[in-house]
C-alpha positions in Angstrom: 7.5 -15.2 -77.8 10.9 -14.0 -76.8 12.4 -14.5 -73.3 15.7 -13.4 -72.0 18.1 -15.5 -69.9 21.6 -16.6 -69.4 23.7 -19.8 -69.3 24.6 -21.2 -65.9 26.6 -24.4 -65.6 25.7 -25.3 -69.2 22.0 -24.8 -68.8 19.7 -22.0 -70.1 18.3 -20.1 -67.1 15.4 -17.7 -67.9 15.5 -14.3 -66.2 11.7 -14.6 -65.5 10.1 -17.8 -64.4 8.2 -19.5 -67.2 6.1 -22.6 -67.0 6.2 -24.6 -70.3 5.0 -28.2 -70.7 7.6 -30.9 -71.1 8.4 -31.6 -74.7 7.8 -28.1 -76.0 10.3 -27.3 -78.7 12.3 -24.1 -78.3 14.9 -22.3 -80.2 17.8 -20.7 -78.5 19.6 -17.9 -80.4 22.8 -16.2 -79.1 23.0 -12.5 -80.2 26.1 -11.5 -82.0 28.5 -9.4 -79.9 28.9 -5.9 -81.2 32.2 -5.3 -83.0 34.8 -3.8 -80.7 35.5 -0.2 -81.6 38.8 0.4 -83.3 41.8 0.8 -81.1 42.7 4.5 -80.3 46.0 4.2 -82.2 44.1 3.1 -85.3 41.9 6.2 -85.4 43.1 9.2 -87.5 43.9 12.3 -85.6 41.8 15.5 -85.9 44.5 17.0 -88.0 44.6 14.0 -90.3 40.8 14.1 -90.8 40.7 17.9 -91.4 44.0 18.6 -93.2 42.2 18.8 -96.6 40.3 21.9 -95.5 42.8 23.6 -93.1 43.7 27.0 -94.4 41.1 27.0 -97.3 38.9 29.8 -96.0 40.1 33.2 -97.2 39.0 36.7 -96.3 37.5 36.0 -92.9 37.6 38.6 -90.1 40.4 38.0 -87.7 38.0 37.5 -84.8 35.8 35.0 -86.8 36.7 32.0 -84.5 35.3 33.7 -81.4 32.5 35.6 -83.1 31.2 33.2 -85.6 27.7 33.4 -84.1 27.8 37.2 -84.7 28.8 36.8 -88.4 26.5 33.9 -89.1 23.4 34.6 -87.0 23.7 38.3 -85.9 24.4 37.5 -82.2 26.2 40.2 -80.2 30.0 40.1 -80.6 31.9 38.4 -77.7 34.9 40.8 -77.9 
């Protein structure tokens, strides 16, 4: 059985009332806190992540960025 609760004044308080007989052995485990996400300044910029592929595509139509759905999937052109 698993029950959730919190610590209040150094005691375990269950979120839902539970009647257990005196002397019942219990195990209390504390879940690990998730690791904090890296600080914004530690993340590489979009340019840093994509610089290895920037400018690699050759021979694309000049309106490919706006009309990629047309060229890939046959959708009507936007402009």
